[in-house]
N, C-alpha and C positions, 0 to 999 in steps of 0.2 A: 186375474179375476178380481184383483183388488179395486175399490171403488169407494169415493167420496161418502162419508158418513154423516147424517144429520146430528145433530148436537143432542146430548141425552140429559135428562131432567133428573139429579140424584138428591136423595135425602139427609145421605150421610155427611159428616163432616169430623173435621180433626183427628184424631186417633183412628176412627170408626172407619175412616175412608182408606186411612194407611194400612191398617190390618186388612182389609177386605181384596182378595185378591183379584175379585172380580172389575172393582174401581181404580185401584192402586195405580198410580204411573210414576209413583217413586221420583227421582229428579226431572222427571218430564212435564209435570204439571207448568202449566204456562203461568205467567204473573197474577193475570185475574182471575185465575182459578185459584191460585194459592192465597189470595185474599178472600174471595168467595167462601171458601172452604176450611178456612181457618188454619192455613198450613204456612204460611210465611214463616213461623219461628222453629218450625218442625222440620225444615227442609233445609241444606245447603243454597246458598245463593246460586248458582250456577245451573243453567236450564240446559236439562240436555235431550237431545233428539231420541228417538226410536233406535236408529241405525248406530247411534253412539252408544247407547245402552247395550245394545246386542254385542259390540265390540269389548265393552267392560264385561259383561257375562260369559263371553266366550273366553275372554284370555283368563277368567277367574276359574272356568271348567278346567282349559288345558293344564292349569295348575295342579288338578286332581290326579294323579298317577295312575290310580286303578280304574277298570270301568265302574265296579261297585261305587267308589269315593265319587266318580261321575255322576253316576243315579243318583245318588242321596244329593250330590249338590242341585240336580235338576228337581227333585223333588222339593227341596226347600224352595228353589227358586217357584215353581207351581204353586206352593203356597202362600207366596208374596205379591206376585204379578201375573196375571194369566196371559196377557198382552204380549209381554217382554218374553215369558215361556214358550208362548207357542210361534213368535215371532223367530225366537232363535233356533226352535226346532225347524221350522219351515226353510228356514235359510242354510241349514246344516243336515237335512233330511236324510240323506243316506247314511252319513256319520253317526248321528243321533237316535236314528229309529233303535239301531240294536242295545243302544245304552238305556232307553226308557222300555225298551219290549226285550223280545227275545233277543240275545241269550242271559241279557244283565239281569233282567226284572226276575228270572227264576232264582239267583242268588238274592235278590231283594229280598224275595218274599220267602225263601227259606230261614232267612234271617229275621224275619218281619219283627220279632217280638224284642230280639236284641237291639234294631235299629229305631224300634217305634218312638217319635216323636209328639205327633198329633193325628187325630184322626182325620180320615182323608172319605168317608162315604156314610152309608148307613148301615151297622152292625145289627142285625138279627138275629138274636140266638134262643135255641128249641125251649129251653125251663122260663123263657121270658115272654112266652109266645102270646098270653093272654093281653100284653098292652102292646102287641105288633101293631093294632090300626095307629093309637096313639103315638109309636115311636115314628112310622111312617108319617104320619099328618104333619109331626114337628118337624122332621127334617122336611119335607116339602112345602109347607107352609109358605104362601104367595109366591109359588114357584110354577111354571107352565113347562113341566115336564115332558119330552120327546122320545126320550131313550132312558132305558133303566137296563145295566148290564149287571148279571148277578151271577155267581159261582157259590157250590158249596166247597169248591177247593178239593175235592177228593182225585181228581186228575191233573194238578198242576204242569204244563209246560213240560211232560217229560220227567218230573222231580216227584210226582206223585201227590199223595196226601198233605197238605199243608194246613190243615185247620183253617183257623179264622185269616191266618195269609193271604186268603184266596181276596181279600180285599185289592190288595195289588194285582190281581189279574183284570179283577171288574175296571179299577183306576185305570189302568194302562190299556184296557180295549177303548174305553172312553176317551182317552188321549187320540188315540187312533182314528176315532170318529171324528174327531174336532180338527187333527191335523192333516187329515188325508181326505175325508168327507165332508170338511165343511160346517158340521154340527156346532152351534151355539154351546159352549159348555156350560153355561148358565142354564140348561136344560136338559144337562144329563146328569145321572145319579149312579153311583157305582154302590152297590150291596155286596155284603156276604154274608151268606146263609149259614150260619154256624151252627150245625147238627152234630158237634163234636170231631173227633179226629183217631184214627187207629195208629197215628205215626208215634211209636214209642219215646222217641227221642224228645217231639214234642210236651208228652203228658208227663215226662220226666224233667222238664225244663222249670225250675221255680220261676223264671220269667216270663214264662208263656202268657200270652194276653187272651188267649181265647178261655172256651169252656173247657176245662180240663177232664173230658170225659170220653168214653169210646164213641164212634160213630153211630148214631142212631140209623136204623132201618125199618122197611117194613111199612105198616099203617103208620105209626109216628110220624114217621120221616112224611111219607104222603100228606098226611095232616097239614103239616106244617108247610111245606111248599103249595099245596093247594091255597091255604089261608092266605100266603104271599101272593100268588098269582091273582085271587079273587081281589085283593087291595089293590092291585094294578088296574084290573080290567073296570073296579069300580070308579077308581078317581081319576084314571088315564086313559081311558078306553081309546084312545088313538095313539098311543106310544107304541114303540116299538120295544119288547122285551127279548133282551139279549141272553142267552143261557150261554155259561162259558166253563170249560173245564171239569162239567160234570162226568161222575166216573162211566164206565161203559154201559153198565146195566142200568142205569139211569137216565144218560143222556138220549138215547133214541126213543126211551119208552115215554118221558116227559115232553119231547117234542111231539110225538105222535098225540099223545093225551090234550095239548092246548092249541094247536096250530090252526085247528080249524074255528077255535072261538075266539081267538087274539092273535095279533100280529107277533110271532114270536121267532124267533131264530137263533140255531146254533150253529156257530161257526167251525167248530169241530166236524160237523156233519155237513151241514150245508155249505158253509164257506169253502171249504176244503175240495166238496164237489164241484161248487160251482167255478171255482179258478181252474181246475183239473180239467172240465167239460170246455173250458173257453181255448185251454192250451189244444186239448185234442182237437175241436174245431177248426182252430189255426191249422195244426200239422194236416189235416185231412183236406182243409183248404189249399195245402200244397201239392198232397198226393191225387188229389182230384176224385175224390171217394165220398162216400155216405157213412154216417154213424153206424148204421144199420149193416153194412157191409163189413164191419171191423169184428175182429177174434181178440176179446179181452182177458188177460190173466193179471188177477189181483193178488200181490202177495202181500198179506196182512190184511185180515178182516175184523180190526177191531172199528171203532166207532169212524175213524177217517175212510177206512177201507170199504166199509160198508156205507158212508155216505158218499163216496165217489161211485160205488158201483149203482145205487139208487139212482144218483143226479142223473149217471150216463143212462140209463135204462130210462129214467122218465122223459131225456130228452131225445131218445130216440123213439119213443110212442110219441110224441108231440110233433117231431119236425119229422120224422119221415114216415108215420102214419102206422107201425106197426103194432101187433098187438103187445100186451104187457108179457104176455108168456113166450111171444116170438123173442121179445128184449130180453128176457132173463136167460134165453138159451144161448146167447151170446157171451156170457161171463163163466169164467172157471177162478171161483176164489179159493185162495189157501190160508192156511194159519197154522200153529205150531205144530197141529194133528196132521198135516199135509192137505191135501185136495176136498175139499168139503162135499162127502156125498153119503150117500145114503146108509154105507156101514158105520160112518161115523155117529150119523144120527140116532141108529140103534142102540149103541153104547153110550148116548147121552152125551157126545163130546160136541156139539154144533148148538149154538146159541139160538134161541127165537127168532131174532132177526133174518137168522141167514137160511132158513128153510127153504125160501123160495127160490133160492141158487144152488140147490143138491144135484150133484149131477150122479145119474144111475150107476149102480154099480156094475152093471153088465157092459157100459160102454169102456170098460177099463180091465174087463177079464183078462185080455192078452198083455196088457203090461204087469198085472199082477203075477201072472204066470212066469213071464220073462224074470219077476224079480224071487221067484223060487221062495212064496210064503211071507215077504217081508209086504206087509199091509199098508205102509206109509208110502202115499205118492208124491213124490216131491217134485219141487219146480221143474228140475230137468225133464223129468218124467213127463210133466203136464205140457213144458215148451214143445219136446220132440213130436209129442201127438198131435195137439192143437194148432200147432205152428201159428201163433199169435202174431197179429199185426201190431198189438199196444200190449206193452207189458209196463204195470205199475206198481212199482215197492212202497209200502207205508207200514213197514213192519219194525223198524230200528233193528233190524238184523243186517250189522255192516257186511258188505261185501258177498251178501246174497246171490245177486246178478253175477256168477262168475263166466270167466271168457267162455268155458263151454256151453253155459246157459245163453248168452249173448250171441256167440258164432252158430247156435243152433236154430235161434230165430232169425238171425240175417240170411241162413242159408235158405230161408223157405219166403223171404218179404224183402221187396226191392227196398223200402224205405219203411223200416222199422220204427215204431214210436216206442220210444224207452224213456219213463220216468220215474227215477228213483226219487221219491219225494220225503223219505225221512229226514227228521232234524234232529239234534245237530249235524253237520255236514260230517263228522266223525262217524256217525251212524249210518249214513248213507247206504243205499245196497249196490252203488258200483259209481267209482269215479266218473262222471261223466268223459273225462280225458281218454279214460280207457275203453269206455263202450264207444267213443266214436273212433279210437285206433281199431279196434276187433271189430270194426263193420265197416272198417274202410273208408271212412266220411259217410256213411249212408246214412245212419242213425238221425231222427229227429229226437230232440233231447231237451227235457227239462227238470230241473232240480228242485227241491224243497228249501235249498240253503244257496247262498251266493257262490259260484265257483266261475274260476278264469277261463276267458275264451279256448276251445280246441284247436287244436295245430289241423288243418287240411291237407291232404295229399294234393300232388300234381300243382303246389304253388299257390292254390286257391287261399284266399283270404281265411282267415282264423273264424271258426263258427263260435257265434255267440250262444252261451247258454243260457235259455229263459229261467229266471226263477220264478217257479209254481208260486207265489206269496200270496195267502189270503187277503193279504193288506191291497191289493190290486183290486178285489172286487167287493169284499164285504162291507166297507164304509160306503161305496155306493147304492149297495144293496139296501142298506140300511135307511140312507138319506130319503132314497126313492121312495120306500114305504112309507116314510114318515111325511114326506112332501105330499103324497097320495093319500093319505090318512085313511090308508086301506085297514079294515080290521083282522086281515091276515096275511102273510107274505106266501102267495100261492108259488107253487111248482113253477107256472107260466111267466111271473113275473121274474122267478131266479133265474128262468133260462134266457128270457129276454134280457138281462143283465150278461150273462155268460155269451151270448151271442153278440151284444155290443163289444165287450172286451176282445172278442175273438176276431171282430172286424179293424181292430186296430194293430194286429199283428203285425210286425217288420216283415214278417217269414211270406206274407202273402205280397210282398213287392218284390223280395228277394228270396228265394229258398234256403238261402244259406246264413240268413239272418234270425234272430230271435224269434221263438214261437210267441213270446209276450211281450208286451211294451216294457221300457225300461222301468225299474221300482222308482227312478228319479221323477217319473212324470204322471206317479202313482195321484197326485189331485186331479190332475187333470181328466186323466182316466177315469178314475172314481165319477166325476161329473158325469161323464157321456152315460156310465151305467145307471147312475141314479136317473136320469132324462129316459133313459129305454124303460127302467122299472116301471117309472109313474106313469110313462104312457101305456104301456102292458095293463097294468090297473085301471086305467080310466077306459082304454079300449073293451078289458072284459068285465067292466061296470060293476068293480067292487070297489072303487075308490070313494074316500069320504069327502072330494072335493068336485066342486062342479066347474072343472075347467075344461075347455078343449085340448088334444093333444097338440096343437100347434101353440099353445099357450105356454107347454110347459118348461121349456127352456130358460124362456124370461123369469118366469116364476123361480126356478131353479135358482138361476143367476141374485135373485132379491134376497132370497133364503141364505144365501151362502155366509158364512160368518168367516170373517178376515180379523188376523192380530195387526188392528191398528187402532191407534187413539182417537176415541172420539172427543169433542168439546165436551164438558160437562157445565152444566147449570145449576147452580144448588136452588132448590125448590122441595120445599118441606112434605110436600104431597107426589115426592118423585119416585123414582126406584130406590130399594133397599137391599 
């Protein structure tokens, strides 16, 4: 979707343009630009094309022997030249996303204070909150902000509380929005909300650069978060506010608190839910059934598990027209205490958000009697009794889907849908190769991490394991929301995005192919998601733009940001 771009009038010159990652072209400045911007003596003689710069950067990257050193090199490149950075990533998408995002970014965040070289976003700290608006406006002055990604860093990428290092995940998510979603990086803002940390290693580290204080909770925490959200609403009412890696106790609560008054999004909840919904829609397209005909067992009832459950429930209500109560009855959730049911609630072992999915104790009287007094109803117990058609894992409990569990499910289901989604791959509930073997090739599979194809019986071609990766959908959901200038990210918008993603499933043409598109196609896939989301916002009359649905595709193409050098013209009244 690359396109010729008009020239840009720029007001900075000399060292100022060379140190601006937004405008710097390095050795790609033309002769005319070097003369106009006072760069002739600041650059070597040879003028390079962007492709030549990419080759040089790739060679430099390959000389770094470890992923963390490659991550550091790419961070340095981003600080120097946005176009080159994103062009390099775009050309090597599959290889470099694991370096700039999960799993390598987790190591970079864990070592943030020791790797720190320069700031990369907005740092808002609780003891300095009286100056929050001044700090916010100073950082955003003169900018047209469309996306704000924020984190309080309590639950970072499976490594927990990382304090001020949370700026790393906010910045990484912003990069994915640009790389895969087409967002202009000049219109994105990464924010860390430093409310302290309970990570003793950080608190005892003399080089820790954040606020060395125990994590603040309760009313003081809520007031700090609310002050930030109200600033976003006041100054950028049509922006998307992306909440990332908040702790389980705050993630769902904050999403529910603000989602009706601003376009807010939580990828851990809604992104995971949306891509899983798309995957299951693809699978039931293969089985020729409906969402409301499925029986869902969800193993792991944290933010991701609950987000998936609610997304599936809401889609069932919207697409199949059943009541919310009927839809809730299609789910059996398990956490560390076993099946979520009334007896656990009575003992105070059920979180607030899980109550609507409680199973009645009398349904399980026979099972409990067979267990001889053991009141923990485990996964195998549930699978044998419920006979699920869909089994989803988001527990980080490696190997939880045992051969006995998978065989029990397959015995009662012609095409069992099995999604072991835990990351990283070492924590997956079942290796998809094993699940494929234990079901004799009947299972419809997707995982949260990439896995090689599985061998099929009877000489059939290998089964491609879909990667149920949030990045296949959340950049498109966000881009669509921003295109529509909607004041909220509605459930119907998210479902429309998931339906569009599901419609692109290779499995709909070949049932032995992947349930989701290849990650290498993520940019084009997310563009389709964005179009669907914008069209739904217009259809539901919640968009802030006065477009017709037929206009959306061309409007979206016009707004895509590509890493291409534009011609610069010096103008003191131009962009800075």
